[in-house]
N, C-alpha and C positions, 0 to 999 in steps of 0.2 A: 307391327309388333303386338298390338292388341289382338289381332286376328290369330296370330301364332299362339298366343297364350290361351285364347279361347279354344283353339283346336286341341290343346293339351289337357283340357278338363276331363275328368272321369265321366263316363257316360253310364247312365242307368236307364232301365226300361220300365221301371215302375215308379210312381210318384213317391218321393221321400221328403218329408218336411223336417227341417232341422229345428229342434226345440232349444232355442237360445237360453231359456230359463234353466236348463240343465247344466250349462257351462259354469264351472266354478274355478276361479283362479286362486291359487294358494297364497298365503301371507308369510313373508319372511319375518322371522323373529330370532334375535340373537340373545337378548336379555329377557329372561322370564320376569314375571311380575314381582318376584321377590329379589330381583337383582342378580340372581345366579345365571350362568351361561347355559343355554340350551345344549343338551347332549348332541354332539356332532357339529355344533356351530363353531365358526371361526370368528374370533373377535378381530375387528379391523385394526390395522397397525396405527394405533393412536398412542402417542407418548404421554407422559404425565402432564407436561405443560399444556398440551392441547386439551386433554381431558378436563383439567381444572379450569381452563378458560371456558369451555363449554358449560361446565357446572356453574361457574360464577355468573355467566350470562343468563342461565336459566333462573338462578336465584334473583338476579337483578330484575328480570322481567316479571317474575312472580310478585316481587315487592312493588314494582311500578304499577302493575295492574291493581293490586289490592289498595294502594294508597290513592290512586286516581279515581277508582270507583267511589271511595270515601269522599274525595274532593268534589266529585260531581254531586253526591248526595248532600253535601254541605253548601251547594250552590256556587262553588268556586270556579268550576268549569261547566260548560253546557252539556257535554256529551262524552261518553267513553265506550270503547269496545275492548273487551278483555280477551287475552289469549290463554286464560287459565286452563290448564290441562292439555294444551297443544304446543307447549314450548319446545318439546323435542323435535317436532316436525320442522319448524323453521330454523332452529339453531343447528340441529344435526345436518340439515341439507346445506345451510350456508357455510358450515365448516368444511364441507367437501369441495367448495368452489375455489376458483382463483379470484383474487381481488379485482381483476379486470373483467370478470364476467358480469353481465347485467342482471339485476334482480328486478322483477316487476311483481309487486305484491297486491293483495286484496286489502284486508285490514286487520289481519291477525298475525302479521309477520314482523312485529317490532323486535322479535328475538333475532331475526336475520340482520336487521339494521344495527342492533346493539352489538352483535358479534363483529360486525365490520368496523365498529369504532364510533358510532353515533353516541354522543355523550349524554349524560343525564340532563345537563343544562340545555342541550339541543332538543331533547324530548320535551322538556318543560316549556321552552319558548314556543314550540309549535302548539302545545296543548293550550297555552294561554293566549296564543295569537298576538304576541307582543312584538315590539319593533326589532327584536333580535331573531325572530322567527325567520328561517330561510325562505319561507313562502310568503313573508310579509303579511301574515294574518288573513290570507285569502281563502284558506281551507278550513273545513271543520276539524275539530280535534281528531287525532289519530291518523290523519291523512298526511303522513310524512313523505319526505322526498329529500334526496341529497345527491347532487351530481358528482361531488367529489368521491362519494363512496359507491358510485354506479348503482344507485337505488332510485328507480323511476318513481316520481310522485304518484301517490295513491289517488285513485278517482272513485267517487261514490257509485256511479252507475255500474251495475253488476256485469262482470265478464269483459269489459272493454279492453282490459290489459291482455287478454288471451290472443286475439288476432294481432295486437300491437307487438306482442312477443315474437310471433311468427315473422312479422315484417322486419323487426329489428335483427332477428337471427339471420334472416336472408341477407341483410346488409353485412353482418359479420362474416358470412360465407363469401360474399362477393369481395370483401376487403381482405379476406384471408387473415383475420386478426388472431386466430388461434384461441378465440374465446367463444363462449356460448351465452345463452340467455336462460335464466330460470324464472318460470312464471308460476306463481301461487294462485290458487282459487279454491273455493269450497265446492262440495258436491251439488249445492243448490245452483251455483253459477254454471255448472255443467249442463243445466237444463236450458240455458240460453242458446240462441242460434249462433252467437259469436264463438262459442266453444267448438261447435261442429265445423264451422267454416275454417277456424284456425287450425284444428288438427288435420283436416283434409289437405289444406294448403301446405302445412309443414311436412306432411308425409309425401305429397306429390313432388315438392321441390327439394326435399331432403335438406332441411336446414338444421343448424345446431341449437336446438331448443329443448329444454326439459320442462314438461308440463307437470306441476306438482299439485295434485288434488288432495286437499285436507278433507277427508270424509269424516265429519264430526257428528253425523247422525241427524242433524236438523238443519233445514233451511228456514231460519227464524223458528217458526212453530210447526213447520211441516216435517214429519219424520221421514227419513230416507226410505226405510223399508216399507213397501206397500203403498206409499203415496207419492214418492218422487220418481220411482222407477220400478219396473217389474223384474228386470234382469239382475245379474250379480254385480251390482255396484257400477263404478265408473271404469274400472280397469278393462273390461271387455270391449269398451268403445275404442280404446287404443288399438286393440287387436283388429277390430273391424276396419279401422282406417289404415291398417298395414304398417303400424309402427311398433317398435320395441316397447314392451309394457311390463311393469312389475308392481306387485302389491306388497306393502310392508306394514308392520305394526308401527303406527305413527307415534306411539308412546314409548317406543324403544329407540333411543337416540343412536345406538350402534347400527341397527337395521336401516334407519334413515340415512345415516352417514355413508354406510357401505353401498347402498343402492344408488345414492346420488353420485358418489365417486365413480362408480361403474357407468352410470348414465352419462356423466360428463365426458368420460373417455369415448363412449360411443358417439356423442354429439360432436365433440371437437375433432376426433381423429377420423371418423367415418361419415360425418355429416348426417347422422341418424337422429331424428327426433325421438324422444322417449317420453312415455307417460308413466308417472309414479302415482299410485294411490296410497295415501297414508291413512290407515284406519285409526281414528282417534275419537275424542268426545269433548264437546264444549261444556266444561264444568260450570261456567258462569252463564248468565243470560246472553242472548244475542248481542245486546247492548244495554246501556243503563236505562233504555226506554222499554225494556222487555221484562216480563215476569214469567220465568220458565215453569213455575209451579202450576201454571194453567194448562200445560200440555205434557208434563212428564212427572214421574213419581220420585219421591225421595229415595225409594229403594233402588231405582235405576241409577240415580246420581251416586249413591253410596257404593254401588257395585263398580262404577267407573273410578270413583275416588281411590279405590283399592289398587287401581292400575296407574296411579299418579306417576308421570314420567320423571319428575324430579326426585321423588322418594326412591324410585327404582334405580336411577343412576347413582344416587348417593350410596345406596346399599352396595352397589358394585365397587365404587371408589373406596369405600371403607374396607371392604373385603380385600382390596388390593393394597391396603395400607397407604393409599395416596391421599386420604382424607380422614379426619377424625370428627367425631360428633362435636367436639369443642370448637374445632376450626370452622366447621360449617355454621355453627351458631354465631361465632364471632364475625364471620364473613357477612352473615345475614344482618346482624346488628349494624355493621359498618355501612352496608348498602342502604339499609332503611334510613339511617341518619343522613346519608348523602341525598337520598330522594326527598326527604322532608325539607332539608336545607335548600335544595334547588327549587322545590315547589314554592317555598316562602319568598325566595328571591325573584322567581319568574313572575309571580302575580303582582309584584310591585313595579315591574318594568312597564313603561307607557306603551300604549298601542301604537302602531305605525302612524306616521303623519298622514293626514287625509290625502295629500298630494300624491302619495305613493299609489293611490288607487288607479290612476290612469297611466302609470309607467309600465315599461317592460313588454308592451305589445308593439308600439311603433317607436322608431328612433326619436321622433318628435311627436308628442301627442297631437292629434288632429284638432282643428278648431271646434268641431262638434263635441269632442270629448271634453275640451276645456270649458265649453259653455255648459255642458251637463254638470261638470264638477262645481262650477260657480253656482248653479241652481241648487245643487245639493248643499253647498255651504250656506246659502241663504236660508234653506229649510232648517238646517241645524241651528243656525243663529236664532231663528224664530222659536224653536222648541228645544233649547239647550238642556232642559231637565230630562228630556227623553233620550238624549245622546251625551251623557256626561263625559265619557271617556273621549269620544270623538271631538266634542266641542273644545276640550282642553288641548287638542292637537291641531288646531287650525290657526292660520294667519300668524305664522312665526313660531309655532311650537307651543310649549307649555304656557298656560296662563297662571 
């Protein structure tokens, strides 16, 4: 088969180098920056109920990010990663999926999880690593996961979820589930070897996976243009691996929704892997440990702030008479109050009992693990002032 294909190649008699830097993939945009519809564009079939759910989720995530950055600055949580300016990418794509589809995120996809029904209390419990946290306090803040919502737990190491998504989708294909896997990552993660191995395997084995790259312009402080890659972004890499590829305006929730909807159809009905590149911008720092003023200008930030995905979508909804300014403000106030109330409640909940530390790996913890746990307890008893929360959760619970 490979030889037959090789024999079908066009033959030339003079050397011809292909200039890959000249390749440019167009960007799908339906909503212009002012919220009006592009001439000739077709708005996807979204009813008022779904549109308002998408808007409400965007509002909620915007508030959650703002409040939790403030909480980190106040010393109430240790760390936070914001999705400010990238809400349309995660929420628009999640809205186009079936609830049975698996989502594997990086760490700016809280919008996808919220759209699926992760509650404000569940977000807070994870961020405070308390005893109600589904992960039992074993993860850094923002490393969410929820089996009930088919959302794989986020891992800190960059790009590990990409080959995992290929493998999981291969299982979906073998089991004929009728579902696909959506995998999110940033353009910085696309520089990892895991990205290339995953895309090649997905294309070769024809698995139902959608790779969604949020190209937000920076891999922490490294700008994408000129320093991360010389070619036309991430989209051409999908073409190179022989898979269906599309680039969209990542701040246009309709473009994201429509592209993901079509990608899902290809993945599920034809077992075609798809690469979507969403062009967006990280309006906040990489994390609360980052100061973006050291590597980008306020003028650049202001230019992208004018492309705010939430403001753009609100303008469209108001033009449709599906939303009023008053209703948007009332919604915002209600969600802000809910976030603040959940924050105050979650930080009062005790941390998990120390015995939970060695559970969930073996059916019965090994003797070695039990001995290590006792050694840890002895250390904490010796220095209780250094571990006040943990010390209060030993030997029978609260002291």
